A tleap script that builds the chain and sets N, CA, C and O, in Angstrom:
source leaprc.protein.ff14SB
mol = sequence {
  NMET ASN VAL SER LEU THR PRO ALA LEU GLU
  LYS PHE VAL GLN ASP LYS VAL ALA THR GLY
  LEU TYR ASN SER VAL SER GLU VAL ILE ARG
  GLU ALA ILE ARG LEU LEU ILE SER THR GLU
  SER VAL SER HIE ASP ARG LEU ASN SER LEU
  TYR LYS ASP ILE ASP ALA GLY LEU ASN ASP
  PRO VAL SER HIE ASP GLY VAL GLU ALA MET
  GLU LYS LEU LEU LYS ARG TYR CGLU
}
set mol.1.N position { 14.214 -70.410 24.763 }
set mol.1.CA position { 13.771 -69.121 24.861 }
set mol.1.C position { 12.196 -69.121 24.965 }
set mol.1.O position { 11.490 -69.796 24.216 }
set mol.2.N position { 11.734 -68.342 25.915 }
set mol.2.CA position { 10.277 -68.196 26.054 }
set mol.2.C position { 9.886 -66.841 25.501 }
set mol.2.O position { 10.594 -65.843 25.636 }
set mol.3.N position { 8.724 -66.858 24.871 }
set mol.3.CA position { 8.127 -65.762 24.297 }
set mol.3.C position { 6.671 -65.526 24.863 }
set mol.3.O position { 5.878 -66.468 24.875 }
set mol.4.N position { 6.338 -64.368 25.299 }
set mol.4.CA position { 5.129 -63.972 25.762 }
set mol.4.C position { 4.300 -63.286 24.664 }
set mol.4.O position { 4.786 -62.330 24.059 }
set mol.5.N position { 3.126 -63.716 24.397 }
set mol.5.CA position { 2.273 -63.026 23.378 }
set mol.5.C position { 0.994 -62.564 23.999 }
set mol.5.O position { 0.521 -63.126 24.986 }
set mol.6.N position { 0.447 -61.554 23.426 }
set mol.6.CA position { -0.822 -61.150 23.870 }
set mol.6.C position { -1.885 -62.094 23.440 }
set mol.6.O position { -1.654 -62.778 22.443 }
set mol.7.N position { -3.018 -62.224 24.057 }
set mol.7.CA position { -4.046 -63.158 23.633 }
set mol.7.C position { -4.351 -63.075 22.092 }
set mol.7.O position { -4.534 -64.102 21.438 }
set mol.8.N position { -4.398 -61.894 21.564 }
set mol.8.CA position { -4.721 -61.702 20.161 }
set mol.8.C position { -3.606 -62.213 19.285 }
set mol.8.O position { -3.902 -62.770 18.228 }
set mol.9.N position { -2.346 -62.068 19.643 }
set mol.9.CA position { -1.247 -62.614 18.908 }
set mol.9.C position { -1.212 -64.120 19.002 }
set mol.9.O position { -0.979 -64.827 18.021 }
set mol.10.N position { -1.443 -64.576 20.178 }
set mol.10.CA position { -1.352 -66.095 20.403 }
set mol.10.C position { -2.473 -66.718 19.520 }
set mol.10.O position { -2.252 -67.741 18.872 }
set mol.11.N position { -3.691 -66.081 19.505 }
set mol.11.CA position { -4.783 -66.654 18.659 }
set mol.11.C position { -4.386 -66.576 17.180 }
set mol.11.O position { -4.710 -67.515 16.454 }
set mol.12.N position { -3.726 -65.560 16.684 }
set mol.12.CA position { -3.312 -65.382 15.321 }
set mol.12.C position { -2.298 -66.476 15.030 }
set mol.12.O position { -2.387 -67.086 13.965 }
set mol.13.N position { -1.369 -66.757 15.878 }
set mol.13.CA position { -0.406 -67.831 15.651 }
set mol.13.C position { -1.030 -69.188 15.530 }
set mol.13.O position { -0.786 -69.956 14.600 }
set mol.14.N position { -1.896 -69.457 16.580 }
set mol.14.CA position { -2.581 -70.666 16.569 }
set mol.14.C position { -3.460 -70.835 15.291 }
set mol.14.O position { -3.536 -71.926 14.726 }
set mol.15.N position { -4.092 -69.776 14.869 }
set mol.15.CA position { -4.997 -69.890 13.630 }
set mol.15.C position { -4.076 -70.207 12.379 }
set mol.15.O position { -4.475 -70.937 11.472 }
set mol.16.N position { -2.858 -69.634 12.381 }
set mol.16.CA position { -1.877 -69.979 11.240 }
set mol.16.C position { -1.598 -71.472 11.263 }
set mol.16.O position { -1.644 -72.140 10.230 }
set mol.17.N position { -1.310 -71.987 12.444 }
set mol.17.CA position { -0.982 -73.456 12.544 }
set mol.17.C position { -2.171 -74.246 12.119 }
set mol.17.O position { -2.042 -75.237 11.401 }
set mol.18.N position { -3.315 -73.831 12.545 }
set mol.18.CA position { -4.601 -74.580 12.285 }
set mol.18.C position { -4.896 -74.619 10.742 }
set mol.18.O position { -5.574 -75.529 10.265 }
set mol.19.N position { -4.435 -73.732 10.066 }
set mol.19.CA position { -4.682 -73.682 8.493 }
set mol.19.C position { -3.922 -74.831 7.862 }
set mol.19.O position { -4.282 -75.306 6.785 }
set mol.20.N position { -2.814 -75.300 8.568 }
set mol.20.CA position { -2.006 -76.378 7.958 }
set mol.20.C position { -0.843 -75.893 7.221 }
set mol.20.O position { -0.024 -76.698 6.778 }
set mol.21.N position { -0.703 -74.548 7.046 }
set mol.21.CA position { 0.337 -74.023 6.308 }
set mol.21.C position { 1.687 -74.163 7.180 }
set mol.21.O position { 2.788 -74.206 6.632 }
set mol.22.N position { 1.532 -74.226 8.480 }
set mol.22.CA position { 2.648 -74.238 9.364 }
set mol.22.C position { 2.458 -75.499 10.284 }
set mol.22.O position { 1.348 -75.766 10.746 }
set mol.23.N position { 3.543 -76.251 10.532 }
set mol.23.CA position { 3.495 -77.409 11.394 }
set mol.23.C position { 3.430 -77.173 12.818 }
set mol.23.O position { 2.912 -77.996 13.573 }
set mol.24.N position { 3.982 -75.975 13.258 }
set mol.24.CA position { 4.085 -75.615 14.675 }
set mol.24.C position { 4.072 -74.098 14.957 }
set mol.24.O position { 4.229 -73.287 14.045 }
set mol.25.N position { 3.905 -73.777 16.086 }
set mol.25.CA position { 4.025 -72.372 16.488 }
set mol.25.C position { 5.369 -71.864 16.218 }
set mol.25.O position { 5.512 -70.720 15.786 }
set mol.26.N position { 6.425 -72.681 16.454 }
set mol.26.CA position { 7.830 -72.181 16.139 }
set mol.26.C position { 8.066 -71.825 14.749 }
set mol.26.O position { 8.848 -70.924 14.446 }
set mol.27.N position { 7.348 -72.570 13.813 }
set mol.27.CA position { 7.560 -72.151 12.347 }
set mol.27.C position { 6.901 -70.847 12.089 }
set mol.27.O position { 7.424 -70.069 11.292 }
set mol.28.N position { 5.739 -70.528 12.728 }
set mol.28.CA position { 5.108 -69.299 12.498 }
set mol.28.C position { 6.006 -68.191 13.007 }
set mol.28.O position { 6.187 -67.205 12.291 }
set mol.29.N position { 6.584 -68.287 14.203 }
set mol.29.CA position { 7.418 -67.313 14.909 }
set mol.29.C position { 8.620 -67.119 13.954 }
set mol.29.O position { 8.905 -65.974 13.605 }
set mol.30.N position { 9.332 -68.166 13.514 }
set mol.30.CA position { 10.486 -68.010 12.613 }
set mol.30.C position { 10.169 -67.312 11.338 }
set mol.30.O position { 10.954 -66.477 10.889 }
set mol.31.N position { 9.074 -67.606 10.742 }
set mol.31.CA position { 8.687 -66.912 9.537 }
set mol.31.C position { 8.392 -65.395 9.800 }
set mol.31.O position { 8.702 -64.543 8.968 }
set mol.32.N position { 7.788 -65.093 10.976 }
set mol.32.CA position { 7.566 -63.697 11.295 }
set mol.32.C position { 8.861 -62.895 11.523 }
set mol.32.O position { 8.993 -61.722 11.175 }
set mol.33.N position { 9.834 -63.654 12.158 }
set mol.33.CA position { 11.162 -62.909 12.297 }
set mol.33.C position { 11.842 -62.726 11.015 }
set mol.33.O position { 12.472 -61.689 10.807 }
set mol.34.N position { 11.758 -63.708 10.092 }
set mol.34.CA position { 12.360 -63.560 8.782 }
set mol.34.C position { 11.695 -62.363 8.039 }
set mol.34.O position { 12.389 -61.602 7.364 }
set mol.35.N position { 10.420 -62.206 8.155 }
set mol.35.CA position { 9.750 -61.154 7.524 }
set mol.35.C position { 10.233 -59.824 8.143 }
set mol.35.O position { 10.514 -58.876 7.410 }
set mol.36.N position { 10.326 -59.752 9.409 }
set mol.36.CA position { 10.818 -58.501 10.067 }
set mol.36.C position { 12.160 -58.211 9.637 }
set mol.36.O position { 12.442 -57.038 9.393 }
set mol.37.N position { 13.096 -59.185 9.500 }
set mol.37.CA position { 14.451 -58.980 9.053 }
set mol.37.C position { 14.404 -58.332 7.574 }
set mol.37.O position { 15.090 -57.358 7.266 }
set mol.38.N position { 13.566 -58.949 6.746 }
set mol.38.CA position { 13.478 -58.511 5.368 }
set mol.38.C position { 12.919 -57.086 5.276 }
set mol.38.O position { 13.430 -56.287 4.491 }
set mol.39.N position { 11.888 -56.746 6.053 }
set mol.39.CA position { 11.382 -55.427 6.109 }
set mol.39.C position { 12.305 -54.363 6.527 }
set mol.39.O position { 12.323 -53.275 5.952 }
set mol.40.N position { 13.107 -54.666 7.561 }
set mol.40.CA position { 14.128 -53.742 8.085 }
set mol.40.C position { 15.200 -53.551 7.043 }
set mol.40.O position { 15.688 -52.431 6.888 }
set mol.41.N position { 15.608 -54.615 6.296 }
set mol.41.CA position { 16.615 -54.536 5.230 }
set mol.41.C position { 16.151 -53.540 4.095 }
set mol.41.O position { 16.867 -52.647 3.641 }
set mol.42.N position { 14.941 -53.792 3.722 }
set mol.42.CA position { 14.329 -52.948 2.630 }
set mol.42.C position { 14.308 -51.530 3.111 }
set mol.42.O position { 14.756 -50.653 2.371 }
set mol.43.N position { 13.801 -51.219 4.349 }
set mol.43.CA position { 13.721 -49.910 4.824 }
set mol.43.C position { 15.156 -49.231 4.917 }
set mol.43.O position { 15.346 -48.062 4.580 }
set mol.44.N position { 16.122 -50.053 5.392 }
set mol.44.CA position { 17.463 -49.585 5.389 }
set mol.44.C position { 17.994 -49.094 4.065 }
set mol.44.O position { 18.579 -48.018 3.940 }
set mol.45.N position { 17.745 -49.993 3.025 }
set mol.45.CA position { 18.147 -49.721 1.704 }
set mol.45.C position { 17.481 -48.490 1.090 }
set mol.45.O position { 18.119 -47.705 0.389 }
set mol.46.N position { 16.244 -48.345 1.357 }
set mol.46.CA position { 15.442 -47.122 0.873 }
set mol.46.C position { 15.993 -45.913 1.491 }
set mol.46.O position { 16.086 -44.887 0.817 }
set mol.47.N position { 16.400 -45.949 2.826 }
set mol.47.CA position { 16.890 -44.760 3.558 }
set mol.47.C position { 18.295 -44.438 2.949 }
set mol.47.O position { 18.620 -43.266 2.756 }
set mol.48.N position { 19.082 -45.425 2.664 }
set mol.48.CA position { 20.418 -45.212 2.153 }
set mol.48.C position { 20.310 -44.476 0.762 }
set mol.48.O position { 21.083 -43.573 0.442 }
set mol.49.N position { 19.349 -44.910 0.010 }
set mol.49.CA position { 19.138 -44.413 -1.418 }
set mol.49.C position { 18.646 -42.937 -1.276 }
set mol.49.O position { 19.015 -42.061 -2.058 }
set mol.50.N position { 17.801 -42.711 -0.244 }
set mol.50.CA position { 17.304 -41.328 -0.069 }
set mol.50.C position { 18.421 -40.399 0.352 }
set mol.50.O position { 18.507 -39.250 -0.082 }
set mol.51.N position { 19.285 -40.937 1.222 }
set mol.51.CA position { 20.485 -40.048 1.631 }
set mol.51.C position { 21.335 -39.804 0.585 }
set mol.51.O position { 21.873 -38.697 0.562 }
set mol.52.N position { 21.606 -40.684 -0.391 }
set mol.52.CA position { 22.479 -40.509 -1.465 }
set mol.52.C position { 21.775 -39.407 -2.389 }
set mol.52.O position { 22.467 -38.499 -2.848 }
set mol.53.N position { 20.477 -39.475 -2.650 }
set mol.53.CA position { 19.821 -38.451 -3.415 }
set mol.53.C position { 19.898 -37.137 -2.810 }
set mol.53.O position { 20.072 -36.125 -3.489 }
set mol.54.N position { 19.770 -37.125 -1.518 }
set mol.54.CA position { 19.847 -35.765 -0.783 }
set mol.54.C position { 21.201 -35.206 -0.987 }
set mol.54.O position { 21.337 -34.023 -1.299 }
set mol.55.N position { 22.236 -36.018 -0.822 }
set mol.55.CA position { 23.686 -35.522 -0.994 }
set mol.55.C position { 23.878 -34.980 -2.388 }
set mol.55.O position { 24.433 -33.904 -2.609 }
set mol.56.N position { 23.380 -35.801 -3.343 }
set mol.56.CA position { 23.540 -35.406 -4.744 }
set mol.56.C position { 22.849 -33.970 -5.025 }
set mol.56.O position { 23.366 -33.072 -5.689 }
set mol.57.N position { 21.558 -33.920 -4.383 }
set mol.57.CA position { 20.896 -32.616 -4.583 }
set mol.57.C position { 21.625 -31.500 -3.893 }
set mol.57.O position { 21.724 -30.404 -4.444 }
set mol.58.N position { 22.112 -31.720 -2.775 }
set mol.58.CA position { 22.918 -30.649 -2.101 }
set mol.58.C position { 24.188 -30.217 -2.828 }
set mol.58.O position { 24.633 -29.074 -2.718 }
set mol.59.N position { 24.731 -31.117 -3.540 }
set mol.59.CA position { 26.005 -30.850 -4.242 }
set mol.59.C position { 25.763 -30.535 -5.695 }
set mol.59.O position { 26.721 -30.354 -6.446 }
set mol.60.N position { 24.487 -30.460 -6.132 }
set mol.60.CA position { 24.166 -30.105 -7.451 }
set mol.60.C position { 24.135 -28.594 -7.622 }
set mol.60.O position { 23.412 -27.895 -6.912 }
set mol.61.N position { 24.962 -28.070 -8.614 }
set mol.61.CA position { 25.013 -26.602 -8.725 }
set mol.61.C position { 23.871 -26.018 -9.449 }
set mol.61.O position { 23.747 -24.793 -9.484 }
set mol.62.N position { 22.992 -26.831 -10.054 }
set mol.62.CA position { 21.785 -26.441 -10.787 }
set mol.62.C position { 20.670 -26.210 -9.894 }
set mol.62.O position { 20.390 -27.060 -9.048 }
set mol.63.N position { 19.965 -25.070 -10.012 }
set mol.63.CA position { 18.893 -24.730 -9.210 }
set mol.63.C position { 17.655 -25.431 -9.648 }
set mol.63.O position { 17.424 -25.513 -10.854 }
set mol.64.N position { 16.787 -25.977 -8.718 }
set mol.64.CA position { 15.543 -26.724 -9.207 }
set mol.64.C position { 14.366 -26.084 -8.517 }
set mol.64.O position { 14.513 -25.515 -7.435 }
set mol.65.N position { 13.208 -26.169 -9.123 }
set mol.65.CA position { 11.956 -25.736 -8.643 }
set mol.65.C position { 11.525 -26.627 -7.495 }
set mol.65.O position { 11.477 -27.839 -7.703 }
set mol.66.N position { 11.232 -26.180 -6.394 }
set mol.66.CA position { 10.887 -27.029 -5.139 }
set mol.66.C position { 9.656 -27.885 -5.478 }
set mol.66.O position { 9.694 -29.093 -5.244 }
set mol.67.N position { 8.650 -27.359 -5.977 }
set mol.67.CA position { 7.499 -28.168 -6.132 }
set mol.67.C position { 7.776 -29.261 -7.185 }
set mol.67.O position { 7.360 -30.402 -6.985 }
set mol.68.N position { 8.426 -28.968 -8.232 }
set mol.68.CA position { 8.761 -29.958 -9.101 }
set mol.68.C position { 9.642 -31.105 -8.593 }
set mol.68.O position { 9.455 -32.277 -8.919 }
set mol.69.N position { 10.647 -30.673 -7.744 }
set mol.69.CA position { 11.533 -31.640 -7.162 }
set mol.69.C position { 10.792 -32.486 -6.119 }
set mol.69.O position { 11.150 -33.653 -5.956 }
set mol.70.N position { 9.783 -31.973 -5.405 }
set mol.70.CA position { 9.130 -32.783 -4.443 }
set mol.70.C position { 8.204 -33.735 -5.157 }
set mol.70.O position { 7.997 -34.842 -4.661 }
set mol.71.N position { 7.633 -33.376 -6.293 }
set mol.71.CA position { 6.775 -34.283 -7.026 }
set mol.71.C position { 7.559 -35.452 -7.544 }
set mol.71.O position { 7.060 -36.578 -7.532 }
set mol.72.N position { 8.816 -35.217 -8.017 }
set mol.72.CA position { 9.767 -36.335 -8.514 }
set mol.72.C position { 10.038 -37.293 -7.405 }
set mol.72.O position { 9.920 -38.513 -7.520 }
set mol.73.N position { 10.448 -36.599 -6.207 }
set mol.73.CA position { 10.787 -37.495 -5.085 }
set mol.73.C position { 9.572 -38.359 -4.553 }
set mol.73.O position { 9.713 -39.546 -4.258 }
set mol.74.N position { 8.464 -37.737 -4.458 }
set mol.74.CA position { 7.242 -38.522 -4.070 }
set mol.74.C position { 7.025 -39.695 -4.948 }
set mol.74.O position { 6.699 -40.799 -4.510 }
set mol.75.N position { 7.223 -39.416 -6.243 }
set mol.75.CA position { 6.854 -40.480 -7.216 }
set mol.75.C position { 7.957 -41.661 -7.051 }
set mol.75.O position { 7.663 -42.848 -7.192 }
set mol.76.N position { 9.139 -41.241 -6.765 }
set mol.76.CA position { 10.208 -42.163 -6.775 }
set mol.76.C position { 10.185 -42.947 -5.477 }
set mol.76.O position { 10.593 -44.108 -5.496 }
set mol.77.N position { 9.761 -42.431 -4.403 }
set mol.77.CA position { 9.709 -43.077 -3.132 }
set mol.77.C position { 8.315 -43.592 -2.598 }
set mol.77.O position { 8.105 -43.802 -1.403 }
set mol.78.N position { 7.382 -43.775 -3.605 }
set mol.78.CA position { 6.041 -44.209 -3.229 }
set mol.78.C position { 6.103 -45.684 -2.946 }
set mol.78.O position { 5.087 -46.291 -2.605 }
savepdb mol mol.pdb
quit
């Protein structure tokens, strides 16, 4: 597999290898892909949680103050 990087990304990767934390460009790219997978997984889990809360709210027979509800949601998903 060949990967084309912008000059800025190529420099970033080379700088990471130069620090000694990584032995090769491949290691840096593999780590970047692992982080992307992890980030997407967390985002997916947060979205699922949000959808569950929305469903619970839509099915809740109790009326809530909109401002209060938004404040609670914002605190929960910060």
